[in-house]
C-alpha positions in Angstrom: -14.3 50.8 -21.2 -11.4 51.0 -23.3 -10.3 47.9 -25.5 -7.5 47.2 -23.7 -9.6 46.2 -20.8 -11.5 43.8 -22.0 -8.5 41.5 -23.4 -6.4 41.8 -20.5 -5.9 38.2 -18.6 -6.6 38.1 -14.5 -3.4 38.0 -12.3 -2.7 37.0 -9.5 -1.6 33.2 -7.1 -4.0 31.4 -9.6 -2.6 31.9 -12.7 -0.1 30.3 -14.5 2.4 31.4 -17.0 2.8 29.7 -20.2 6.7 29.3 -19.0 5.5 27.5 -15.3 3.4 25.3 -17.5 5.7 24.2 -19.0 8.2 23.7 -16.4 5.6 21.7 -14.0 5.0 19.2 -17.1 8.7 19.3 -17.5 8.9 18.0 -13.6 6.2 15.7 -14.2 7.8 14.1 -16.9 11.0 13.5 -15.0 9.5 11.9 -12.4 7.0 9.7 -14.4 10.7 8.5 -15.8 12.3 8.0 -13.0 9.3 6.1 -11.5 8.1 4.0 -14.3 11.3 3.0 -15.9 12.8 0.5 -14.0 9.4 -0.9 -14.1 10.1 -1.0 -17.6 13.2 -2.3 -18.1 12.5 -5.7 -15.0 9.2 -6.4 -17.7 11.5 -5.8 -20.4 14.3 -7.9 -19.1 11.5 -10.6 -18.4 10.8 -11.2 -21.8 14.3 -11.8 -23.4 15.2 -15.2 -24.4 18.5 -16.6 -23.5 20.2 -15.5 -26.7 20.0 -11.9 -26.0 22.5 -10.6 -23.7 21.2 -8.2 -20.7 24.9 -7.2 -20.3 25.9 -5.5 -23.2 27.3 -1.8 -22.9 24.5 -0.3 -25.5 21.4 -2.6 -24.2 18.3 -2.7 -26.1 15.3 -1.7 -24.3 12.6 -3.3 -26.5 13.2 -7.1 -26.5 14.8 -8.8 -30.2 13.0 -11.9 -29.4 10.1 -11.7 -26.7 8.8 -15.1 -24.6 7.4 -15.9 -22.2 9.8 -18.6 -21.7 10.8 -17.5 -18.3 7.9 -16.9 -16.5 7.3 -20.8 -16.8 10.6 -21.3 -16.3 10.0 -19.1 -12.5 7.4 -21.8 -12.0 9.5 -24.7 -12.5 12.3 -23.4 -10.2 10.4 -22.7 -7.2 6.7 -23.4 -6.0 5.4 -19.8 -7.2 1.8 -20.7 -6.5 2.0 -22.0 -3.1 4.2 -18.9 -2.2 1.9 -16.3 -4.3 -1.1 -18.2 -1.8 0.8 -17.6 1.5 1.3 -14.3 0.2 -2.6 -13.7 0.2 -3.4 -15.2 3.1 -1.0 -12.8 5.1 -1.9 -10.0 3.4 -6.0 -11.1 3.7 -5.8 -11.0 7.3 -3.4 -7.5 7.5 -6.4 -6.0 5.9 -9.0 -8.0 7.3 -7.6 -6.5 10.4 -6.6 -3.0 9.7 -10.1 -2.2 7.9 -11.8 -3.5 11.4 -10.1 -2.4 14.0 -8.7 0.6 12.3 -12.2 1.6 11.6 -12.1 0.6 15.0 -10.1 2.1 16.7 -10.2 5.5 14.4 -14.2 6.3 15.1 -13.7 6.1 18.7 -10.8 8.0 18.9 -12.9 10.6 16.6 -16.5 10.9 17.6 -16.4 9.0 21.0 -16.2 10.7 24.3 -13.6 8.9 26.9 -12.1 9.3 30.0 -7.9 9.2 28.7 -8.2 9.2 25.2 -6.2 12.4 25.0 -3.0 10.2 26.5 -4.2 7.1 24.2 -4.1 9.2 21.0 -0.3 10.4 22.4 0.5 7.0 22.8 -0.4 6.5 18.8 1.6 9.0 18.1 4.6 8.2 20.2 4.3 4.4 18.3 5.2 6.4 15.2 8.1 8.1 16.1 9.7 4.8 16.4 11.5 2.6 13.4 10.2 -1.0 13.0 13.5 -2.0 13.2 13.6 -0.9 16.9 10.6 -3.4 18.1 11.3 -6.5 15.6 13.3 -8.5 18.6 10.3 -7.8 21.0 7.7 -8.7 17.8 9.9 -12.1 17.8 10.4 -12.7 21.1 5.9 -11.8 21.6 5.6 -14.2 18.5 7.5 -16.9 19.9 5.9 -17.1 23.0 2.5 -17.3 21.6 3.5 -20.4 19.6 3.1 -18.8 16.5 6.5 -18.6 15.2 7.2 -20.5 11.7 3.3 -19.9 10.8 1.4 -17.6 8.5 0.0 -15.8 11.5 2.8 -14.8 13.1 3.7 -13.3 9.9 0.5 -11.4 9.9 -0.4 -10.9 13.8 2.3 -7.5 14.0 0.7 -6.1 11.1 -3.2 -6.4 11.6 -3.9 -3.4 13.4 -1.1 0.0 12.0 -0.9 2.9 13.9 -0.7 5.3 10.7 -4.3 3.5 9.4 -5.6 4.5 13.0 -5.4 8.4 12.1 -5.9 8.1 9.2 -9.4 6.9 9.9 -9.3 9.1 13.2 -9.1 12.2 10.0 -11.5 11.2 8.1 -14.4 10.9 11.0 -13.2 13.6 12.2 -13.8 15.5 9.2 -17.6 14.0 9.1 -20.1 17.7 10.7 -20.6 16.9 14.6 -24.4 18.1 13.7 -25.2 14.8 11.6 -24.2 13.2 14.9 -26.2 15.3 17.3 -28.6 14.8 14.9 -28.9 11.0 15.0 -28.6 11.4 18.8 -31.7 12.9 19.3 -33.2 10.0 16.6 -32.1 7.5 19.5 -29.4 6.2 17.8 -26.8 4.0 18.8 -22.4 4.5 18.7 -23.0 1.1 16.5 -26.0 2.7 14.3 -24.0 6.1 14.0 -21.4 3.8 12.7 -22.8 2.0 10.2 -25.5 4.5 9.2 -23.1 7.8 9.3 -19.9 7.2 9.4 -18.9 4.5 7.4 -20.5 6.1 4.1 -18.7 9.4 4.7 -15.3 7.6 5.0 -15.3 4.7 2.6 -12.4 7.1 0.8 -10.5 6.3 3.3 -11.4 3.2 4.0 -9.8 2.4 0.0 -6.6 4.5 1.5 -6.3 2.2 4.4 -7.1 -1.3 2.2 -4.1 -0.5 0.2 -1.7 0.6 2.2 -2.2 -2.9 4.3 -2.1 -5.2 0.7 1.0 -3.7 -0.1 2.8 -3.6 2.7 1.8 -7.4 3.2 2.5 -8.2 0.2 5.8 -6.5 0.3 7.2 -7.4 3.7 10.6 -9.1 3.2 12.4 -9.0 6.4 9.6 -9.6 9.0 8.4 -12.9 7.2 12.2 -13.9 6.4 12.3 -13.8 10.8 9.2 -15.8 11.4 9.4 -18.3 8.9 11.6 -21.1 8.5 9.6 -24.3 6.7 9.8 -23.3 3.2 6.5 -24.3 2.9 5.3 -21.6 4.7 7.2 -19.0 3.1 5.6 -15.9 1.4 6.4 -14.7 -2.4 8.8 -12.1 -1.3 11.6 -14.6 0.8 10.4 -17.5 -1.9 11.9 -15.7 -5.0 15.1 -15.4 -3.2 15.8 -19.2 -4.4 15.8 -17.8 -8.3 19.8 -15.7 -7.2 22.0 -18.9 -7.2 25.1 -19.8 -5.6 27.4 -19.1 -8.3 25.0 -17.9 -11.3 21.7 -15.8 -10.7 19.6 -15.4 -14.4 18.3 -11.6 -14.1 15.8 -12.7 -16.4 13.8 -14.7 -13.8 14.7 -12.7 -11.4 12.9 -9.8 -13.5 9.7 -12.6 -14.2 9.7 -13.2 -10.8 9.8 -9.3 -9.9 7.2 -9.1 -12.3 4.4 -12.1 -10.8 5.1 -10.2 -7.4 4.1 -6.9 -8.8 0.6 -8.1 -10.2 -1.3 -8.8 -7.3 -0.5 -4.7 -6.3 -1.9 -3.4 -10.0 -5.2 -5.3 -9.2 -6.0 -4.3 -6.3 -4.7 -0.3 -6.9 -7.0 -0.8 -9.9 -10.2 -2.3 -8.5 -9.7 0.3 -5.9 -8.4 3.2 -7.6 -11.2 5.8 -7.3 -12.1 5.2 -3.8 -8.0 5.8 -3.3 -8.1 9.5 -4.4 -11.0 10.3 -3.8 -9.9 8.9 -0.1 -6.9 11.2 -0.5 -8.9 14.1 -1.1 -11.6 13.3 1.7 -12.5 16.2 4.1 -15.3 18.2 2.4 -18.5 15.5 3.5 -21.4 15.6 1.7 -24.1 17.3 4.2 
């Protein structure tokens, strides 16, 4: 064998040159800077004291005298913990509704045979085409007709089962080999037993994805709670934070501190479920 054949590098689609690898890392660093920089800037602003001007022509990224007084002042300005508790109630209802409802609906569409299944799937897909603003008036009329206006349940109910989450769970259930269900049927397992013992253990990753999406959507929602809620005691955190923006003056340090307070629960939920989240994103290769 010639000497040059031993040192030749493989070529093909899986081969990445040094220049291409450098370009990929450069693009990743650019995306990282664009996504993380606003968050870091808000964090920096929330730690600056009143003596430090945040509107200078060349603002400093690092606070000269870091302080947590802005966070304490947020709690003194608005009942932030009460608003956070209201947001947690709404998020808990939405997460529970999507975890249970999307799982059951996704399993039924993926693994059960019944008349009208394709038509029902088409209806689910059709609802994804319509933007939320189109149906928001009819949702409000329905919530008011049920007597749930100005209640936390009225805020949470429209998002209790998301059509996108149903389709995600359907995709995860369809990835399970059909032979596993057939073997369970031969052993005498009914639909509930197949769901509990075969379906759920294989879709835990996707269920974590649905949970994270549902929590973030419920926690960050601003327009719908603003429409439904009128009593300030029932305000969610995103709606209550508007009181930090004064009528004539606004302290950007307080607004940044309130933003960081509202962002903290999302970090906690994602940190707790991240290993399941990335498993759910790559879900599809089911262990037999």
